[in-house]
C-alpha positions as CSV (number, residue, x, y, z in Angstrom):
1,M,-54.0,31.7,-6.7
2,Q,-56.4,32.8,-9.4
3,T,-54.5,30.6,-11.9
4,V,-55.1,27.5,-9.7
5,R,-58.8,28.3,-9.4
6,V,-59.1,28.7,-13.2
7,L,-57.2,25.4,-13.8
8,S,-59.5,23.7,-11.2
9,V,-62.6,24.9,-12.9
10,A,-61.3,23.9,-16.3
11,L,-60.3,20.4,-15.2
12,S,-63.6,19.9,-13.4
13,A,-65.5,20.9,-16.5
14,Y,-63.4,18.5,-18.6
15,A,-63.9,15.6,-16.2
16,R,-67.7,16.0,-16.5
17,R,-67.7,15.6,-20.3
18,V,-69.2,12.5,-21.9
19,M,-66.0,11.8,-23.8
20,Y,-64.0,11.8,-20.5
21,L,-66.5,9.6,-18.7
22,R,-66.5,7.1,-21.5
23,G,-62.7,6.9,-21.3
24,L,-62.7,6.0,-17.6
25,V,-62.3,2.3,-17.8
26,A,-61.1,0.0,-15.0
27,G,-57.4,-0.6,-15.3
28,A,-56.6,2.4,-17.5
29,A,-53.6,4.5,-16.5
30,R,-54.1,7.9,-14.9
31,V,-51.7,10.6,-15.9
32,D,-50.6,13.8,-14.3
33,L,-50.4,17.2,-16.1
34,D,-46.9,16.3,-17.4
35,G,-48.2,13.1,-18.9
36,N,-46.4,10.8,-16.4
37,P,-48.2,7.8,-14.9
38,A,-50.1,8.7,-11.8
39,G,-52.0,5.6,-10.8
40,E,-54.7,3.5,-12.3
41,V,-58.5,3.8,-12.7
42,T,-60.2,1.6,-10.2
43,A,-63.4,-0.4,-10.8
44,K,-65.1,1.9,-8.3
45,D,-64.1,5.0,-10.4
46,A,-65.2,3.3,-13.6
47,E,-68.6,2.4,-12.0
48,Y,-69.1,6.0,-10.8
49,A,-68.2,7.3,-14.3
50,A,-70.7,4.8,-15.9
51,A,-73.5,6.0,-13.5
52,K,-72.7,9.7,-14.2
53,L,-72.7,8.9,-17.9
54,A,-76.1,7.2,-17.6
55,E,-77.5,10.2,-15.8
56,I,-76.3,12.6,-18.4
57,L,-77.6,10.5,-21.3
58,A,-81.0,10.0,-19.6
59,S,-81.3,13.7,-19.0
60,R,-80.5,14.4,-22.6
61,E,-83.1,11.9,-23.7
62,A,-85.7,13.5,-21.4
63,K,-84.9,16.9,-22.9
64,R,-85.3,15.5,-26.4
65,A,-88.6,14.0,-25.5
66,A,-89.8,17.2,-24.0
67,A,-88.8,19.1,-27.1
68,V,-90.7,16.7,-29.3
69,E,-93.8,17.1,-27.2
70,T,-93.7,20.9,-27.3
71,K,-93.6,20.7,-31.1
72,G,-97.0,19.1,-31.1
73,A,-95.9,15.5,-31.7
74,E,-97.3,13.9,-28.5
75,R,-97.5,10.5,-30.0
76,I,-93.8,10.3,-30.7
77,G,-93.0,11.8,-27.2
78,K,-95.1,9.2,-25.5
79,Q,-93.3,6.4,-27.4
80,V,-89.9,7.8,-26.4
81,A,-91.0,8.1,-22.8
82,A,-92.5,4.6,-22.7
83,T,-89.3,3.2,-24.2
84,A,-87.1,5.1,-21.7
85,A,-89.3,3.9,-18.8
86,A,-89.4,0.3,-20.0
87,A,-85.6,0.0,-20.5
88,P,-83.5,1.5,-17.7
89,P,-80.0,2.5,-18.7
90,V,-77.5,-0.3,-18.6
91,I,-74.4,0.5,-16.5
92,K,-71.4,-1.3,-17.9
93,V,-67.8,-1.2,-16.7
94,L,-65.5,-1.2,-19.7
95,T,-62.2,-2.9,-19.8
96,L,-58.8,-1.3,-20.6
97,K,-58.3,-0.2,-24.2
98,K,-55.4,1.9,-25.7
99,R,-56.4,5.5,-25.0
100,P,-54.6,8.8,-26.1
101,V,-52.8,10.6,-23.3
102,L,-53.8,14.2,-22.6
103,R,-50.8,16.4,-22.1
104,L,-51.1,20.0,-20.8
105,P,-47.5,21.4,-20.7
106,A,-48.6,25.0,-21.4
107,V,-51.0,24.9,-18.4
108,R,-48.4,23.3,-16.2
109,Q,-45.9,26.1,-17.0
110,Q,-48.4,28.8,-16.1
111,C,-49.2,27.3,-12.8
112,G,-45.5,26.7,-11.9
């Protein structure tokens, strides 16, 4: 049971990565751990991924702006904050592109 928990944590962390969220496009094929087709990414899934991605990128930008301010460059920090406030993140649903398939045969063998 411990192996299932470790795999769950690992896949959860992987699915929160910016690279993974950018790859979730409407119409893309989902694959299981063996690399076999397991459905399709829906528009709803793609929109959720785009919203999560926007949150992550906005958080990173806020951290950068805070770091700039703490270094004594208030003017630059205010410009970044004003730009971020003036232009809300654009959520865009991407269309299907050819994507590499993640295959995890070693992990699958450990769980089986």
